N, C-alpha and C positions, 0 to 999 in steps of 0.2 A: 594613711596615717600609720605611724610606727609606734610601738609601745614596748618598753623593756622594763623588767622588774629588777630592783637592786636590793639584795639582802632580805632580812626578815622584818624590816620596819614598815612594810606596806607602801614604800615609795616606788614610784615608777616614773620613767622618763618617756615622754611622748614627743613625736615630731609631727607638726602640722604643716602641710604644703599649701602655700598660697598660689592657687591656679591663676590669679590675675597678674601676679608679679613674678611667678616662677621661683619664689624663695621658700625656705623652710625655717620655721622657728621651733625651738624646743624649750622644755621646762620640766618641772617636777610636779607630780601629783601625789598628795598624801591622802590619808583617809578622811580628811576634813574638807578638802577643797582642791582648787587648782591654782597653781602659781606659775609665774614665769612665762606665760604665753604671749603677753603684750597685746597690742592693739590689733594684731593680724587675725585674732580669733573672730573678729566681727565679720570676716568674709565667709564664715561657715554658718549655715542655718542651724545645724545641730551636730552632735557627735555622741558616740557611746564608747565608754572605756570600760572594759571588763578586766579586772586584775585577778589576783589570786583569791583563794577562799576567804582570807582575812580582809580583803578590800572589797567593799560593796560596790555594786554597779552604780556609776554616776552618769546621768544624762543631763546635758545642759545646752541650750534651754529646752523645755519640753517641746515636742513636735514630732513629726514623722521621722522614723529612723532612716538614716542615710548611710550606706556602706560605701567606702572608698576603695576602688579596685583598679590599680594601675593608672591612677589619674582620672578615672571615670566615676561619677557619682550615680548611685542607683538607689531610688526610693523603694525600699522593701515593703512599705505599707500601701503603695499604689497598686491597684489591680492591673494584672497583665493585659495589655492591649491585644485584641485578636490579630492574628497573623493573616496576611493576604497570600493566598497560594500563588506561587510563581509559575508561569507557563512558559514553555519554550517559544521563542519568537517564530511566527509563521513565515513561510517563504512568500514574499510579495514581489509583485512586478514594480517597476519604477514609479508607476502612477498610484501605487498603494493598494491595488486590487490583488486579491489572492490568486495564485496560480492554480491551486487545488480548490475546487468548490467544496463547500460544506457537505457532509454526507447526506443531510436531509434534502439538499438541492439536487442531488444526482437523479437522473431519470431511472425508471425501474430496471431497465435492462443492464444498467451500469453497476447496480448494487450486487455485491458478491454472491449471495445465494442464487439470484435469478440468472446472472451471467454463468454461474457454475452449471445450472440446469441446461442452459443453451449449449454449452460445450459438451456436457455429458451426453445429451440426447443426440445431437448431430454427430458427435464423434462415434457413438456406439452404432448408429445406423450406417455410417460410412464404413465402419470396421466390418460390419456384417456383409456389406456389398463387396468390399475388398477381399474378404475371406472367401466369399463365394466365387469371385473371379479367380482367385489363386487356386482353389480346388479344381475349378474347370480347366485351368491352364495345365495343371498336373495331369489331368485325364487326357488332354490333347497330346502331352509329351508321350504318354504311354500308348495312345492310339490316335494316329493322325486323322482317322476318319470319325473320331468321336463327335457326336452332336450334343452341343451344350444345352442347358435348360432354358436358355433365352434365345435360341435360334428359331425365330418366327418366320422369317422370309429372307430373301437375298439382301434386303435393305435394313433389316433389323436382326442382327446376328452378332452375339458376343464372340462366338468362335471365329468368325471371319475377321473381326477386328483384332483379336488376340494373335492371329497368325501373321499380322503385318509387322514391319520393322518399328513402327511408331509405338507398338505395345511393349517394347523393351528398349526404352530410351537410353538407359545406362548399361545395357548388356544383360539385364535380367528383367523378368516380368515387372511391369509397373505396379501391379497390385501389391507386390511385396512392400513397396514404399508405403502404401496406404495401410496395410496391416500394422506396420510398426508405428507410423505417424498417428493414425487415428486411435490406437491404443493409448498413446501418450496423451492425446487430446482428451480422451475420456477420463483418464486418471486425473488430469488437471481439473476437469469439471467436478469430479467427485471430491477432490481435495477442497475446492472452493465451497461446495455444498456443505461440507463438514465444518466450515467456519475458519479454515486456515487463512492466515494473512501472509501473502507472498510479497517479496520485495519488488521494487520497481524494475530491476534488471530482468526479473523473471518474465514480466509482461513485455519487456522489450524483446526478449528472445521469442516469446510467443507470437508477437507481431511479425517478426522476421520470418518465422516458420510458416505462418498462415499466408503471408504475402508470397513467399516462394511457391507454396502449394497452389495458391490461386493463379499464379503465372503459369504453372504447369497445366492446371485445369483449362485455362484459356487456350493454351497451345493445343491440347488434346481435342478441345471442342472444335477448333479451326480445322485440325487435321481430319476429324471424323466427318465434318459437314462438307468441306470443300476439297479435300485431297483423297481420302479413302472413299467417302460417299456411302458409308455404312454406319448405322447407329448401334450402340451397345447399351441396353437398358440398365444394367448394373452400373455402367459408367455414368449414365445420366443421373442416377440417384446420388452418386458421389458429387457430381457437378452441383446439384441443387443444395446439398448439405454444405458444400464449401462456400457457396454464395452467402449463406446465412452466417457461417463461422467468420468469414473474412469481414463482412459488413459490421457485425456486432462486436467483433474484437477491435476493429479500428475505431468504431464509435465509442466503445468503452474506454479505450486508451486515450482518446481525445478528451472525454469527459473527466478523466482522472488526472490529466496533465502529463501523462506519459508521452504523448505526442503533442507538442506545443501548438496551440491554435487560438485564434481570436474568440472572444466571447460569443460573437454572432454565429460562428461555426458550431460551437458547442450547443447553443440554443436551437439552431436548425436541426442538428442531429437528434436532440432530445425530442423534438416535435414530429420529425418526418422520417425517422429511421425505418419505420415499417414501409413507408412509401418507396424508399431507396431499394430495400430488399425486393419488394414486389415488382418494381420496374426492371431490375436486373433479371429476375426470374422470367418475367413476361417477354423481355427482349430475347433471352436465350430460347424460350419456347417458341416465340414467333419465328426466329431464324430457322429452327428445326422444321416448323410447319411449312414455311415458304420453300425451303430447300427440298423437302420431301413431300411436296404437295400432291404429286401424282401417286405416291405410296399411300397416303392417308385418305385422299379424296377420289382416287381413281382416275 
């Protein structure tokens, strides 16, 4: 609705737009009433005209006040309706099921603080073992006849293993890889314990890293048992820790959807994750006992 005042006589011209017909009618309003609006006024429930100080406010007919704004009618006397919070749409599979399970549905090991503790503890223990191996290797460099702290007999000897070619797979001592890698793993665990939220690509990188480390551990296990024929106690500590890290990192990433997997696989891991870890450790220990049965049982 448009209103214009003319002169000092208290007259004003208003224009009323008919939203049903898309037409506008105009007329004059004086201080006694309204004229010139014609029959189109019946299409409006009410309106309010406020003129100058000499022209009193006129409301016709009585009723709730309606403001016209850009062709939209707003009832100012009606209480505001509550707004419904809008949420970003979730990522769903074609069948409508969510790719990422709700946080309360995650198994305990997949929740951030608990998984952080798993990484921090296993990473720190592995870092200690790798550091000990590194220090022992430095002593061997200085003194070829040096006897390491874990040289127990000809079949259980860190020093004998570290003097082989397999102990320097990339041209430098393998424990140096562990010192750097397990320090990073421990730092990631502490970060998660502190409550940090890491992006998906970070866990993809973590999965790649622990998978490569597990592959290297498997190769070293095979070499120690079936090629070199000598056990390294510090190395076996790292083997055990890596089994835990790899299994729980993989299970965690499957539970969070980082690694796509059917719902049945996620449910199986949630219920039997500890069995998987136990079986791998038992198989590794069993292979050692069988291979070195004469050493352990005479």
